[in-house]
DSSP file (Angstrom, degrees, kcal/mol; ACC not computed):
  #  RESIDUE AA STRUCTURE BP1 BP2  ACC     N-H-->O    O-->H-N    N-H-->O    O-->H-N    TCO  KAPPA ALPHA  PHI   PSI    X-CA   Y-CA   Z-CA
    1    1 A M     >        0   0    0      0, 0.0     4,-1.7     0, 0.0     5,-0.1   0.000 360.0 360.0 360.0 -53.1    5.6   -9.7  -11.9
    2    2 A V  H  >  +     0   0    0      1,-0.2     4,-2.4     2,-0.2     5,-0.2   0.890 360.0  55.0 -66.5 -38.1    8.3   -7.8   -9.9
    3    3 A R  H  > S+     0   0    0      1,-0.2     4,-2.5     2,-0.2    -1,-0.2   0.906 106.8  50.3 -62.7 -40.4    7.6   -4.6  -11.9
    4    4 A R  H  > S+     0   0    0      1,-0.2     4,-2.4     2,-0.2    -1,-0.2   0.893 110.0  50.6 -64.5 -38.7    3.9   -4.8  -10.9
    5    5 A R  H  X S+     0   0    0     -4,-1.7     4,-2.4     2,-0.2    -2,-0.2   0.905 110.4  49.4 -65.6 -40.4    4.8   -5.2   -7.3
    6    6 A V  H  X S+     0   0    0     -4,-2.4     4,-2.6     2,-0.2    -2,-0.2   0.917 111.2  49.1 -64.6 -42.7    7.1   -2.2   -7.4
    7    7 A L  H  X S+     0   0    0     -4,-2.5     4,-3.0     2,-0.2     5,-0.2   0.902 110.2  51.8 -63.7 -39.5    4.4   -0.1   -9.1
    8    8 A T  H  X S+     0   0    0     -4,-2.4     4,-2.6     1,-0.2    -2,-0.2   0.927 111.2  46.6 -62.5 -44.3    2.0   -1.2   -6.4
    9    9 A L  H  X S+     0   0    0     -4,-2.4     4,-2.5     2,-0.2    -1,-0.2   0.907 113.4  49.8 -63.0 -40.8    4.4   -0.2   -3.6
   10   10 A L  H  X S+     0   0    0     -4,-2.6     4,-2.6     2,-0.2     5,-0.2   0.947 113.4  44.3 -63.7 -48.7    5.0    3.1   -5.3
   11   11 A Y  H  X S+     0   0    0     -4,-3.0     4,-2.6     1,-0.2    -1,-0.2   0.898 113.7  50.8 -63.8 -39.9    1.3    3.9   -5.8
   12   12 A S  H  X S+     0   0    0     -4,-2.6     4,-1.5    -5,-0.2    -1,-0.2   0.911 112.4  46.4 -65.4 -41.2    0.5    2.8   -2.2
   13   13 A S  H  X S+     0   0    0     -4,-2.5     4,-1.0     2,-0.2    -2,-0.2   0.914 114.9  46.5 -67.1 -42.2    3.3    5.0   -0.8
   14   14 A V  H  < S+     0   0    0     -4,-2.6     3,-0.3     1,-0.2    -2,-0.2   0.879 114.8  47.6 -67.3 -36.7    2.3    8.0   -2.9
   15   15 A G  H  X S+     0   0    0     -4,-2.6     4,-1.0    -5,-0.2    -1,-0.2   0.750 106.6  58.0 -75.3 -23.6   -1.4    7.5   -2.0
   16   16 A A  H  X S+     0   0    0     -4,-1.5     4,-2.5    -5,-0.2    -1,-0.2   0.756  94.4  67.1 -78.6 -23.3   -0.6    7.1    1.7
   17   17 A I  H  X S+     0   0    0     -4,-1.0     4,-2.3    -3,-0.3     5,-0.2   0.969 104.9  38.6 -64.5 -54.8    1.1   10.6    1.9
   18   18 A P  H  > S+     0   0    0      0, 0.0     4,-2.5     0, 0.0    -1,-0.2   0.869 116.2  54.5 -63.7 -33.7   -2.1   12.7    1.3
   19   19 A F  H  X S+     0   0    0     -4,-1.0     4,-2.4     2,-0.2    -2,-0.2   0.915 109.7  46.5 -64.2 -41.8   -4.1   10.3    3.4
   20   20 A A  H  X S+     0   0    0     -4,-2.5     4,-2.6     2,-0.2    -1,-0.2   0.901 112.6  49.4 -66.9 -40.9   -1.7   10.7    6.3
   21   21 A T  H  X S+     0   0    0     -4,-2.3     4,-2.2     2,-0.2    -2,-0.2   0.897 111.4  49.8 -66.1 -38.9   -1.7   14.5    6.0
   22   22 A M  H  X S+     0   0    0     -4,-2.5     4,-2.3     2,-0.2    -2,-0.2   0.937 112.6  46.4 -63.7 -46.2   -5.5   14.5    5.9
   23   23 A S  H  X S+     0   0    0     -4,-2.4     4,-2.6     1,-0.2    -2,-0.2   0.907 112.9  49.9 -63.9 -41.4   -5.7   12.3    9.0
   24   24 A N  H  X S+     0   0    0     -4,-2.6     4,-2.2     1,-0.2    -1,-0.2   0.890 110.3  50.7 -64.2 -38.2   -3.1   14.5   10.8
   25   25 A R  H  X S+     0   0    0     -4,-2.2     4,-2.1     2,-0.2    -2,-0.2   0.907 110.9  48.5 -66.3 -40.9   -5.0   17.6    9.9
   26   26 A E  H  X S+     0   0    0     -4,-2.3     4,-2.3     2,-0.2    -2,-0.2   0.921 111.6  49.1 -64.8 -43.5   -8.3   16.1   11.2
   27   27 A W  H  X S+     0   0    0     -4,-2.6     4,-2.4     1,-0.2    -1,-0.2   0.882 109.7  53.3 -63.1 -36.3   -6.6   15.1   14.5
   28   28 A G  H  X S+     0   0    0     -4,-2.2     4,-2.1     2,-0.2    -1,-0.2   0.903 108.7  48.5 -65.1 -40.5   -5.1   18.6   14.7
   29   29 A Q  H  X S+     0   0    0     -4,-2.1     4,-2.2     2,-0.2    -2,-0.2   0.901 110.7  51.0 -65.7 -39.6   -8.6   20.1   14.4
   30   30 A I  H  < S+     0   0    0     -4,-2.3    -2,-0.2     1,-0.2    -1,-0.2   0.909 110.6  49.3 -63.2 -41.1   -9.9   17.7   17.1
   31   31 A G  H  < S+     0   0    0     -4,-2.4    -1,-0.2     1,-0.2    -2,-0.2   0.879 110.3  50.7 -65.7 -37.4   -7.1   18.8   19.4
   32   32 A N  H  <        0   0    0     -4,-2.1    -1,-0.2     1,-0.3    -2,-0.2   0.882 360.0 360.0 -68.1 -37.1   -7.8   22.4   18.8
   33   33 A N     <        0   0    0     -4,-2.2    -1,-0.3    -5,-0.1    -2,-0.2   0.497 360.0 360.0 -71.2 360.0  -11.5   22.0   19.5
């Protein structure tokens, strides 16, 4: 039970990194335009 929660947190944190970089890149392009 705890192990599954830890894995979920790990996957969510790892998956949030590329999502955040993508969103930041899009916002940067909007700012440049």
